[in-house]
N, C-alpha and C positions, 0 to 999 in steps of 0.2 A: 566745619563751615559747609553750608548748603550750596549746591550748584544753583546758579541763576540762569533762567531761560534767556536766550539772546533774542528771540523773536516772540512777540506778544501773542498770546492765545486769542482766538476769536471768542466771543461770549459763549457760543455753543461748545467749543472745545473745552473751555473752563468748566462749564456745567458738567460735561462728560467726565472730565478728569476728577472733579470733586465727587461725583456720583460713583465712579469706578473705585475710588479710594475707600468708599464705605464697605463694599463687600467683594470687590474685584470681579464683578459680574459685568462684562463688557456689553452684552446684549441689553441688559436692563438699563445700564447707564446711557447707552446710545439712544434708546427709545425715549428716555427722559430729556436728553439734550436735543434730540431731533424728533419731536412728537409726530411729525407727518409720516415717519417711517412706521409701517404697520407690520411688515413681514419680519419674523424672527431671523430668517436666513440672511436677509439684507442687513439687519441690525448687527448680527454676529460678524458678518464679513467686514462691514464698515468700521465696527469697533476695533477689530483686529488691525485693520489698516491704520486707524487713527492712533493706536498705541505704538505704532512704529515711527510716527512723526517725531522729529528731534525736539521740537518745542514742547510737545505734549509729554514726552519722556522726561525732559528736564524739569518740567513743572511737577510731575508726579514724584520724581526723585527728590526734589527740593522739599515737597510736602512730607514725604516719608522720612527724610533726614531730620526735619523739624520735629516730627512726631517722636522719633527715636531720641532726640536730644531732650525733649520735654518729659518723656516717660521713663527714659533710661532703659527701654526695651530695645536692645540692639541684637544683631545676629549673634554676637558673643554671649549675651545674656540668655537668649533662647537656647543656643547650643549647650551652654553650661547647665541650664535648667533640665533639659532632656537627659543630659549625661548624669546629673544628680539623681533624677528619678530612676533611671535605668540601674545605676549602681545600688541605690536603695532597694529597688525591687529584687535585684539579684542577691543582695545581702540577706534579705528576709525570705528569700526563696519564693517571692511573689512573682512568678514568671510572667503572668499576664500583664502586670504593670510594667515590668521590665521590657517585655516584647513590644508593647504599645509605645513606650518611650523611645525605644531603639528604632521602631518603624517611623515615628515622627521625626526623629533626628535624621534618619536616612532621607526622608522626603525633604526636610529642610535643607539638607546639604546637596540635594539633587542627585543622590546616588541611584535612585530608581530610574530617573530619566536617562542617565548614561547607560544603565543596564538595559533598558528597553530598546535604545538605539542599537546597542551591540547585538541584541537578539533579533532585530528585525531581519526578516528573510531577504536575502539578496538573490534577485532573479537576473540571470544573464541570458540574453537571447542573441543569437547570431542572426545575420541577415537571412541566411538560408532557412532557418526555423520560422522566421516571420513570414517569408514567402509561402511556405508550406502550410501555414496556419497552425503550427504546433504550439 
C-alpha cells in the first residue's frame, strides 16, 4: 500500500516532483518547475530544500511505490539481480562483471556512503588553538 500525502502539493511542487522522478536531477527539475530561477546554485539549493518537505517526500514515495508495484522492480529484486550477476561472474571467473555487480550492489545498499562518513577527517580544535590562529 502506497503512502498518501496529507498536505496537497502546490502545482509547482507537483511539477518539480514529477520531473525529479524522471532522472533524480533536482537542479533540472527545479528549473522546470520554477522557470524564473536562472542560477544553477539557487536551483540546486532550493531543490534540496524542497526534497525535505514532508508533502513532497510523501508524494515521491507514493509514486515510487506505485512504480515498484506496477513493474515488480523492488529493492529486493534489484539486490537479487546484482547478487545473481556477481555470483555468475565469479563462477565464470569474469571478474570485471562480478566487480561491477558488487559495486552496484554496494551503492544500492548505501555501503559506500557509510564508509565515506566513517573516513571523513575529524578536526578537533581547542579554544587556545583558535585564538592563536593554528
